C-alpha positions in Angstrom: 38.9 -75.1 98.0 35.1 -74.0 98.3 32.7 -73.8 100.8 30.7 -77.2 100.0 34.0 -79.1 100.2 34.7 -77.7 103.6 31.6 -78.5 104.0 31.8 -82.1 103.1 35.0 -82.7 104.8 34.1 -80.8 108.2 31.0 -83.2 107.9 33.3 -86.8 106.9 35.8 -86.0 108.9 33.2 -85.8 112.3 31.6 -88.8 111.3 34.6 -91.3 111.0 35.6 -89.7 114.0 32.4 -90.4 115.8 32.4 -94.0 114.5 34.8 -94.4 115.0 35.0 -93.3 119.1 31.3 -95.6 119.2 32.5 -98.8 117.5 35.8 -99.1 119.6 33.6 -97.9 123.0 31.0 -100.7 122.4 33.7 -103.2 121.6 34.9 -102.3 125.1 31.6 -102.1 126.7 30.6 -105.9 125.4 34.1 -107.1 126.1 33.9 -105.5 130.1 30.5 -106.6 130.5 31.0 -109.9 129.4 34.2 -110.0 131.4 32.4 -109.2 134.3 29.3 -111.5 133.9 31.9 -114.3 133.4 33.4 -113.0 136.9 30.7 -113.0 138.1 30.1 -116.6 137.5 33.6 -118.5 138.5 33.2 -116.6 141.9 30.1 -118.4 142.5 32.0 -121.6 141.3 33.8 -121.3 142.9 32.1 -120.4 146.1 30.0 -124.1 145.4 33.1 -125.9 145.3 34.7 -124.8 148.6 31.1 -125.3 150.4 31.3 -129.2 149.1 34.6 -129.5 149.6 33.8 -128.4 153.7 30.6 -131.0 153.4 32.3 -133.9 151.7 30.8 -136.5 153.9 26.9 -134.6 153.8 27.0 -133.4 150.5 23.3 -133.6 149.5 21.9 -135.4 146.4 21.6 -134.5 143.5 17.6 -134.3 143.5 17.0 -131.6 146.6 15.3 -129.0 146.2 17.6 -126.0 146.0 20.1 -127.6 144.0 20.7 -124.4 141.0 19.6 -125.8 137.7 22.7 -124.0 135.8 25.0 -125.8 138.4 26.3 -129.5 137.8 29.2 -130.6 140.3 31.0 -133.7 140.8 32.9 -134.6 144.3 35.8 -137.5 144.0 37.0 -140.0 146.6 40.8 -140.1 146.8 40.7 -143.5 145.3 38.9 -141.5 142.1 35.4 -142.9 142.5 32.8 -140.5 142.2 31.4 -140.1 145.9 28.2 -137.9 144.4 27.6 -136.0 141.9 24.7 -133.2 140.5 24.0 -133.3 137.3 20.7 -131.0 137.1 21.5 -130.0 133.7 19.7 -133.0 130.2 21.4 -133.5 127.1 24.2 -130.6 126.3 25.5 -128.4 128.6 26.6 -125.8 125.9 29.3 -123.3 127.1 30.5 -124.3 130.8 32.5 -122.4 133.2 34.5 -125.4 135.1 36.2 -124.5 138.6 38.4 -127.8 140.0 38.9 -127.4 143.8 40.7 -130.2 146.1 41.2 -131.1 149.9 42.3 -134.2 152.0 42.4 -135.6 148.4 38.6 -134.7 147.7 38.1 -133.5 144.3 34.8 -131.4 143.5 34.5 -130.1 139.9 31.7 -127.3 139.3 30.6 -126.2 136.1 27.7 -123.1 135.2 26.8 -122.9 132.3 27.9 -119.5 130.1 24.2 -119.5 128.7 23.4 -116.4 130.5 26.4 -114.3 129.6 25.6 -115.0 125.9 22.0 -114.2 126.3 23.3 -110.9 128.5 25.8 -109.7 125.8 23.2 -110.5 123.2 21.1 -108.3 124.8 23.2 -105.6 125.0 24.5 -105.8 121.1 21.3 -105.3 119.5 20.8 -102.1 121.0 24.0 -101.3 120.1 23.9 -102.1 116.4 20.7 -100.2 115.4 22.0 -96.9 118.0 25.7 -96.4 116.8 24.7 -96.2 112.8 21.8 -93.9 113.9 23.9 -91.8 116.2 26.6 -91.3 113.9 23.7 -89.9 111.5 22.4 -87.6 113.9 26.1 -86.3 114.2 26.6 -86.4 110.6 23.3 -84.7 109.7 23.7 -81.7 113.1 27.4 -81.0 111.6 26.9 -80.3 107.9 23.8 -78.2 109.5 25.8 -76.6 111.7 28.9 -76.3 109.2 26.5 -75.3 106.9 24.7 -72.1 108.5 28.9 -71.0 110.1 30.0 -70.8 106.2 26.9 -69.2 104.5 28.9 -65.6 105.5 31.7 -67.1 103.7 29.5 -68.0 100.7 28.1 -64.6 100.8 31.6 -62.6 101.0 33.0 -65.4 98.1 30.5 -64.3 95.9 30.8 -60.5 96.6 34.7 -61.1 96.1 33.7 -62.8 92.8 32.2 -59.5 91.5 34.7 -56.6 92.5 36.9 -55.5 90.2 39.1 -52.3 90.0 36.6 -50.5 88.9 34.1 -51.5 91.2 36.3 -51.0 94.0 33.3 -49.5 95.5 31.5 -52.2 96.5 31.5 -54.1 100.4 31.3 -57.8 101.5 28.4 -58.1 103.4 29.6 -57.6 107.4 28.1 -60.6 109.6 27.0 -59.1 112.8 29.0 -61.4 115.2 32.5 -60.3 116.4 33.7 -64.6 115.1 36.8 -64.9 113.0 34.2 -65.2 109.6 33.4 -60.9 111.4 36.8 -60.0 112.0 37.7 -61.5 108.1 35.2 -59.6 106.5 36.4 -56.0 108.2 39.5 -57.0 107.4 38.4 -57.7 104.0 36.6 -54.3 103.5 39.6 -52.2 105.1 41.7 -53.9 102.7 39.0 -52.8 100.1 39.5 -49.6 101.9 43.0 -49.4 101.0 42.4 -50.3 97.6 40.1 -48.0 96.6 42.0 -45.4 97.7 45.2 -46.6 96.2 43.6 -46.5 93.1 41.8 -43.2 93.4 45.0 -41.2 94.2 47.1 -42.9 91.3 44.1 -41.6 88.9 44.8 -38.3 90.5 48.6 -39.1 90.2 48.6 -39.6 86.7 45.7 -37.5 85.5 48.2 -34.5 87.7 51.3 -35.3 85.9 50.0 -35.5 82.7 48.9 -32.5 83.1 52.2 -31.1 84.0 54.2 -32.4 82.0 52.0 -31.2 79.3 52.8 -27.7 80.7 56.7 -27.4 79.6 56.4 -30.1 76.2 53.3 -27.3 75.2 55.9 -24.6 75.9 58.8 -26.1 73.7 56.3 -26.3 70.8 54.1 -23.3 71.0 57.8 -21.2 70.4 59.2 -24.0 68.3 55.8 -23.5 66.3 56.2 -19.5 66.4 60.3 -19.9 65.3 59.3 -22.2 62.3 56.7 -20.1 60.9 58.3 -16.8 62.1 61.4 -16.7 61.5 62.8 -13.6 62.7 60.2 -13.1 65.2 62.0 -14.3 67.9 64.7 -12.8 69.8 68.0 -14.6 68.9 69.0 -17.6 71.6 65.2 -17.4 72.3 64.3 -20.9 71.1 67.7 -22.6 72.7 66.7 -20.7 76.3 62.9 -21.8 76.0 64.4 -25.3 75.3 66.6 -25.7 78.2 64.7 -23.9 80.8 61.9 -26.0 80.0 63.8 -29.4 79.3 65.3 -28.6 83.0 62.1 -27.8 84.1 61.3 -31.4 82.9 64.0 -33.2 84.1 63.3 -32.0 87.4 59.5 -33.2 87.6 60.2 -36.8 85.6 63.1 -37.0 88.3 61.1 -35.7 91.3 58.3 -38.4 89.6 60.8 -41.7 89.9 62.0 -40.8 93.6 58.2 -40.3 94.9 57.1 -43.7 92.9 59.9 -45.3 94.5 59.7 -43.5 97.9 55.7 -45.1 97.7 57.4 -48.2 98.0 57.4 -48.5 102.2 61.0 -48.4 102.4 61.9 -51.8 100.5 65.3 -53.1 99.5 66.7 -49.5 101.7 70.1 -49.7 103.7 69.1 -48.6 107.4 72.1 -47.7 109.0 72.8 -44.5 112.5 72.7 -41.2 110.2 72.7 -38.2 112.0 70.8 -35.5 111.2 72.2 -32.5 112.3 74.9 -33.5 109.6 72.6 -33.3 107.3 70.6 -30.3 108.7 74.2 -28.2 108.8 74.6 -29.7 104.9 71.7 -28.1 103.7 72.5 -25.1 105.3 75.1 -24.4 103.6 74.2 -25.2 100.8 70.9 -22.7 101.1 73.8 -19.8 102.9 74.9 -19.7 99.4 71.9 -18.0 97.6 72.4 -15.0 99.9 70.1 -16.3 102.8 70.3 -15.6 106.6 70.3 -19.2 108.0 70.6 -19.8 111.8 71.8 -23.1 113.4 72.3 -22.1 116.2 69.3 -24.6 117.3 70.9 -27.7 115.4 71.6 -29.9 118.0 73.2 -34.1 118.2 70.1 -36.4 116.8 71.0 -39.6 115.3 68.1 -42.1 114.1 67.9 -45.3 112.3 67.3 -44.8 108.1 68.4 -44.5 105.1 70.4 -41.3 104.5 70.4 -40.8 101.0 66.2 -40.2 101.8 66.7 -38.6 105.1 68.7 -35.9 103.1 65.7 -35.2 100.2 63.9 -35.0 103.6 66.3 -32.3 104.3 66.7 -30.6 101.3 63.2 -30.7 100.1 62.6 -28.4 103.4 65.1 -26.0 102.9 64.1 -26.3 99.2 60.4 -25.1 100.3 61.4 -22.5 102.9 63.6 -20.7 100.9 61.7 -20.3 97.9 59.1 -18.9 100.2 61.5 -16.8 102.7 62.2 -12.8 102.1 65.4 -13.3 104.3 65.9 -15.5 107.1 65.9 -19.2 107.6 66.2 -21.3 111.5 67.1 -24.7 111.2 66.7 -26.7 114.6 67.4 -30.0 115.4 66.6 -31.7 119.0 66.1 -34.4 120.6 63.8 -35.7 123.2 63.7 -39.2 125.4 61.0 -40.7 122.6 62.0 -39.1 119.4 63.7 -36.6 117.4 62.9 -33.5 116.0 63.6 -31.2 113.3 62.4 -27.5 112.3 62.7 -25.4 109.9 61.2 -22.2 109.9 61.1 -19.0 107.3 60.1 -15.5 107.0 57.7 -16.0 104.2 54.3 -15.2 103.8 53.1 -18.8 106.0 50.5 -21.0 105.0 46.6 -20.4 105.7 45.8 -23.0 108.6 43.2 -24.9 106.5 46.1 -25.2 103.9 48.3 -27.0 106.7 47.3 -30.7 105.6 46.8 -30.0 102.1 50.1 -28.8 101.5 51.7 -32.4 101.6 48.4 -33.6 98.7 50.8 -34.3 95.2 50.9 -31.5 93.2 49.3 -28.7 95.0 50.3 -25.0 94.7 49.0 -22.6 97.1 50.8 -19.7 95.2 50.6 -21.1 91.2 52.5 -18.9 89.9 55.4 -18.5 91.9 55.6 -21.9 92.5 55.6 -22.2 88.7 58.2 -19.4 88.0 61.0 -20.6 91.2 60.9 -24.6 89.4 58.3 -26.0 91.8 56.5 -29.1 91.2 53.8 -29.3 94.1 56.0 -32.8 94.6 58.3 -31.7 97.1 56.3 -32.0 99.7 54.5 -34.8 99.0 58.1 -36.9 99.1 58.6 -35.8 102.5 55.5 -37.0 104.2 56.2 -40.1 102.0 60.2 -40.7 102.6 59.1 -39.5 106.5 56.2 -42.4 106.6 58.3 -44.2 106.2 60.8 -43.8 108.8 57.9 -44.3 111.3 57.5 -40.6 111.8 55.1 -38.1 111.3 55.5 -34.5 109.8 53.3 -31.2 110.7 53.6 -27.3 109.9 52.4 -24.6 112.1 52.6 -20.8 112.0 56.5 -19.6 112.3 58.2 -17.3 115.1 59.4 -16.1 112.4 56.9 -15.1 110.4 56.5 -17.6 108.3 55.5 -21.3 108.1 57.5 -23.7 110.7 57.8 -27.6 109.5 58.4 -29.8 112.1 59.3 -33.5 111.9 59.2 -36.2 114.3 61.3 -39.6 114.0 61.1 -42.3 116.9 64.4 -42.4 119.0 66.9 -45.0 117.9 70.8 -45.4 118.9 72.8 -43.4 121.3 72.8 -39.7 120.5 76.0 -38.8 120.7 77.2 -35.0 121.4 79.3 -32.9 119.5 79.3 -29.0 118.9 77.6 -28.2 115.0 78.9 -24.6 113.6 78.6 -23.5 110.2 
């Protein structure tokens, strides 16, 4: 429905409603006024009849000076003869209101002309016949003007939205200065466009970074294969197979993380949320990391339960512990604790730490603060980005700060849900 359609329908509805109300009101006014005038004449006739009966023996002749020209009357004796009558109306009397009354055998009939009622009704209907249409036209014109001015910002918004495409998401709709529904609509649309532009920019950056990351292992495999093909004896035995195996494994891990990140971006749609014990997940990761030779301190692991997707939460713990293990010198501390409003997970390492100006950047996709070490250890720059996305999907937050061990401390906070069951844990 266009703005013109809304304007036309609104005006037509207003005109119809006002016209119907005015017609009904006008008819009711005429009917009520005519009934009121008729009631007044009837009361006058009844009063005249009563007076004539009280003076049956001294009724004046019809040519008396105070005779009302609009009233005719007739007094009849008990034997049916007309005793007196007053008939000042000549010829056709037209519509009349007749009132009859009796007393002591005498009957009096009083007739009053309704010409005054007809004249008053006609005098009222004339202005109504001209006034009602004029008032309806005035309402229609006013409604059309007001609606046109009210919808003008909507039309401007429509024209702007019509030219916005995927390549022109930097455009914004005009925001009226008013704080009404249209103003809120414009501001909401601009916030939506901000989100769409941000999503598009992140998607383009993601595709570019992913292409770059995928190109690297493919290029390594191709380079070694070309050398082996051109110079069969230049490479040690098994070097080609080893390189292909290592780079294909790296490529597989990268693809798996890309798929995981894509699923994480759906905001949790389709996940089965249930009660999850974070302490169980933390202790399982501690056992796994301890097998690498690092010292893992789990003395700070207490009971903590939230509602969430167990698989996604396990991935959060795994990515954080893998990140800590990759940078730790010899020791990692894992903690789980709850407070009245949240359940917290902390993971510390004794590695080199993260510069304060990089605390937010480490959660961006394909960010590696130590390029050479990350590549050698299989880092893709996606682990912490996956953590932030999965944690946000559970309504939580993740942050990094300096650790008491000398390295980095990652803190994840989830809203608390369900009862915390106190149980002792040990590695």
